[in-house]
N, C-alpha and C positions, 0 to 999 in steps of 0.2 A: 504493499499499499504505500502511495505517495503522502508525505507528511511535510506541510509547509508551516513554519512558525512566522507569525505577523506581529509586529510590535507597533502600536500606534503611539506616536510621541509629538504632540503639538508643542509649538514654541511658546504660545502664551500660557501662563499660570498666574493667578491672583495670588493665591496663598504662599507660594514660594516662587518669586520670578526666576525664569530660566530653570525650572526645576529639573528638567530632563538631562541638563548638561551640569547639574550640581554633583560635587563628588561626595562619594562614601568610600572610606578607605582609600582615597586618593585616586579612585577611578570614577568617571562620569556615569551617571546613573543609566544612560542610554548604552553606554559601552558595556557595563556590567550585563546588562539584559541581553545584547547580543551574544556576549561571551557564553552566557548560560545556554542559550539556544544552539550556539555552534558546539558546545560541548557535548550536547545530546548525541547519544549513538543511534537514534532513530529519526531526527530531523533531517530532512533532505535539503531544504532552502530555508533561509531566514531573510525576512523583508521587513524593513522599517518603512512605515508611511508618516511623513511629515510635511508640515508646511514652512519648516525652518531650515535655512541653508546651513547653519552651524550645526544642528543636529544631524542633518544629512551628511556633512562631511564626516563628523565623528563616527556615525554608524558605518559609512562606507570605508572609513579606515579600519574599523574593528572588524571587518569582513562580511558585512550585511549588504544585500541589494536594497536599493532606495527608491520609494515610489513618491512623487510628489503629491501631496495632499491637497485637494482643491479647497479654495476658500470656504465655499458653502459647507464643507464637511470639518472645518477647523475652528468653528466658534465654539462658545461655551456650552451652547445648547446641542451641539453635534453630539451623536452617541458614538461610542467605540465601534458598536457593530456597523454603523454607516462606513466607517474607515476601513473595516475588514472586508465589507462586501465591495467596496470600491476597488481593493487590491484584486480580490478574486475575480471581478469582472475583467480585469486587464491580464489575466493569466491566460495561456494557451490552452492548458487542461486544468479542469477543476481538481483540487487535491482530495484524496480519500479522507484525510484527517487535517484539520486546522488547529495549531497551536497558538492561543491568543495570549501572549505575555504583556505584562505591565512593566515599564521601566521604574515606576514608583516602589516597586518592591525590590530592593537592592540584593537580597540573598536568596536567589532563586536556584536551587539545586537541580542540576541536569539529571541526576538519577530519579529524582521525584517526578520530573517531566516524563522521563522514560517509563515509569511505572504507570503513569495515567495513560500514555500512548498504548501501551501494551494492553490495558484493560478495554479500551475503545476499539483497538485493532482485533481484540479477541471477540468482539460482540458481547462483552458483558454489560457494558454501558454505552450511551450515545453521547454523554457528557461526563467529563470528570473534572472536578475543581479542587484547588488547594484549599485547605482549611486546617484550623487548629482545634482540638478538643478543649471545651470549657465547661466547668461546673459553676459558673458565675450565676449569682442571683441578680436578675435585671429589674430596673424599676423605671416606671414612666413618671414624670412630674408634670402635674396639671394645676389648674387653679384651685382644685379641691384638695391638692396633696399629692402624696406619692402612692402609686398603686404598684404591686408586683406584675411583672411580665412573665406568663409562662408558669407561675407558681402562685400558691395561696400563701399569703403573707402570715397567716396564723399558724402555718405548719412549716417546721424547720427540720426537715430529714437531714441525716447525716450524708456526707458526700458519697460513701460507699453504698448508700441506699437510693441514690438518684441515678437517673439516666443522663448522660452528657448531652450537651449541644456541640454543634460544630459552627464556628465562625470562618466565613470566607477570609482569606487573606488578601485576595485580589492579585496574587501573583501570576497565577496562569489558570486557564480553562482549555482543555483539550475536547474539540468537538468533532463529531463524524461531519464531514463535508457536506454531504447531501441533505443531511437533516438540518444544519445551520442555514444552508441556502433556502430551504423551505420554510423554516420558522422565522428567520430574520433576526433571531435573538438568541443569546448564549445558552439558554436553558430550554431544553426540550426532551422529549423521550424519556428513556431511563437515565436518571442522574446519579452519579457516584462522587465519592470523596477520597482525595488522596490527603491523608493526615501528614502535616509537615512539621518540622522542627519549630517549637515555639519561639525559641531565640531568634529565628529567621523570619518570624511572621510579620514583621513590621511593614507597613505600608505608609509611604511620605506624602503626606498632604500639608504639613505645617513645618515652620522652621523647627520648632522643638522636636518634632519627630526625626528631622534630619539630623539634629545634634545627638539624638539618642542612637540612630543608626551608625554614626561615626564612633560612639562610644563602644557599640557592639561589634563593629568591624574586626578589630583585632582577635576577638574571640570566635566569631563564626568564620572568619577567612584563615583561621590559624593552620589549616590544612595546606595553605599556600606556602609555608616555610620551606626555603630551599628550592622554590621554583625557579627556573631560568628567567632571565630578564631580557626581553626582546627589544634591545636598544641598539641603535647605530652610532651613538656617540655618549660619552660620559662626561658630565660636568660635576665638579665638587666645590664646596666651600673648603676653606683650609683649617682655621682654628675649630678644634673640636671633631674634625674629620680625618685629617692628615696627622693631627696631634691629639693629645688627651685634653686640650684646652687650657692646659697650664703654661705658663711662661716664667723663665727665670730672668731675673733683672739684675745686671751688673751694677757696681757702683758708678760706672760711667754712663749709666741708661741703656747699655746694650742689652738686648733680649735675645734670649736663647730658648728653642723648643727642642723636644725629641721628636725624631720621626721613625717610622717602622720600615725596616729593609724589606719585609714581606709585603708591605703596600707598594714599595718602590718597584719589586719584581712584577706585581700585578699591572702596574702602569705600564711597565716595559712590554709585558704580554699584550696589553691592549694596542700599544703602538705598533707592535710587530704585526698584529692581525689587522692593521689599517683602520682602527677605530679611533676617531679624534677624542682627545682628552682636553679638557680645560679647567684650569683652577680659577674660581671666580671669588674674590675676596672684598670685603668691605674695608678692611684694614690695608693701609699702604705701609708695608714694613719690608726692609731688605731681606728678611729671612724668609718671606713668601717668594720672592724673586728668585732668591739662591735655590730653594727647594724645587721650584718649577724648572730652573735651568738644569739642575741635576737629574731630573725625571725627563728633560727633554719635551716638555709639553708647553702648550700656551698658557698665559697667565694674564689675568686682568685684575687689578687691585685699586683700592681706594674708589670703589663703585659704590655711589649711593643708591642707584635705582638698579638692582641686579637683574631683575626681571626684563627691563627694557635692553640691558646690555646684552643679556642671553638671546633675546629675541632677535636682536640685530646680528649677533654672531652666527646664529643659526641661519638666518636668511642669506647671509654672505657666503655661506658654505653649502647652500642647497639642502638643508637638513630640516626635516619635519619635527615640529616641537614634541609631537605625540610619539616620536622615536628616540627621545632623549631621556637618559637617566640623570637625574640630578640628586646629588647626595648631600644633605644638610643636617644641621642640628640646633639652629637657634631662630629666633623670630625673623631676623632679617633674611632667612632663607624662604620664608613663606610664599613671597611673590613668584619666584622661581618654581617653587613646588607646585603652585596652583596652575602653571602652564604647560608643564611637560606631561608626557604619557606616563612617565616612571618616576614619580616622587618618592624618594628613598630616605629614611632617616636611620641614624645610628641609635642604638638602644638607649643611650643616655641623653637623647635629645629632649628639648622641653615639650610639655604635653601638647601645645599647639601644633608642633612639627610631627609628633607622634600620630596626632589625629589626622593630619593632612597627608600621611605617607600611605602609598600604596603597599610598600614592603618596609618592614623595619628588620634591619640586619641583626645577626646574632653577635657580631664582633663589635665592640666598642670603638670609638675614634681614637686613632693612634696605637690601636691594638689589632690592626688587620681588617678594619672596616673596608677600606679602599681595595685591599686584596680579595675580600670575600665578593665585593661587588663586581669587581673585574672577573672573577672566575664564573659568577652567575651570567654575566653578559656573554662570556666566551662560550659558556655552555650552550646558550642559545644560539649562537653563531655556528658551533659544531653541529648542532641538531638540524638546522637549516640546510647545512652543506650536506649532511647524510641524506635527508629526505631527497634532496635534488639528485644525488648520486644513485639512491635506491630505486627511485621510480622509474627511470629508463632501464636499469638493469633488471628489475622485475618484469617489465613490460616485454623486453627482449627475450627473457627466459621463456615466458609464456609463448611468445611467437615462435622461437625455434623448436619448442617442444613439439 
């Protein structure tokens, strides 16, 4: 059966302006949604429908197809179903199964999507949606006071004596294509529920929920530890990254720092692999220039607006910001962290930087952080080369057999 994942992502949002491009765990929401869909073992195509050029660019960069969403389907009153049907109308063939994903749910597990697809594909249900189990007592408030919803306020059974309810998370809905086309709405036929991890069940509609999601990201994304970093360039701060953020000051005012030889080897390996490296520092200090010269890398120091300097540097070299890894540790790195595809933090970074990071390294600044970053970038490069080498080899072996 053919399976198409569709992600509606409007540019307009009143509660959280620019919501679908806001970051959770250092990754834009739309990119997280595309990544979840592409990681599915059963999804054949991933399509983002949007009226916003920036969202379209981010989605395309993340590997999704993009459909321009017309203005009449992009207003506050337009339903998600209308956007899904518009995409389906433009396809050459109607898919057997439609996976409707919402970018406002940042923690969508591909394994849970696949479970739902299997259930629809196997004919058990026509619709399967993500939900969490709840035993909460709900109340309705009116002018006459509060009334229990779904329960008698005068009866208080124990949790183990009650049947649970199931709350939609809004993360995904897996729909039988023909049934959805006929109904025009996400619920029809036999409906089932995939119960998902409650920690990952947040849906972002407010700034407070965005902040909560960022606090949860290091926990929910913990399985990403050790993953390769798909970057074409590496940019780092200096103090607290190449050093442990301490400085020795002599009686004549001269400053001394300690550097890690392992970090130096990591930088050399990056250079030998043809990966540009830049040290970008707010401080203007001879020790920074001296270390950069030793490492044979570019350095820019005494920079007040590091994000602007990084943007110019990338543009001059034809580098896409979403393919740059930036390693920082303090608040003056937040601007750079907010514009690159791989915002990285050392474990001792300030809380704001930890919250903005897509990856928090295991090695502290001055004790192998740069080396760890280098190895993870090189790991991605090696994987890419291996895939390019294996594909024609496999194709040739099948042909000659």
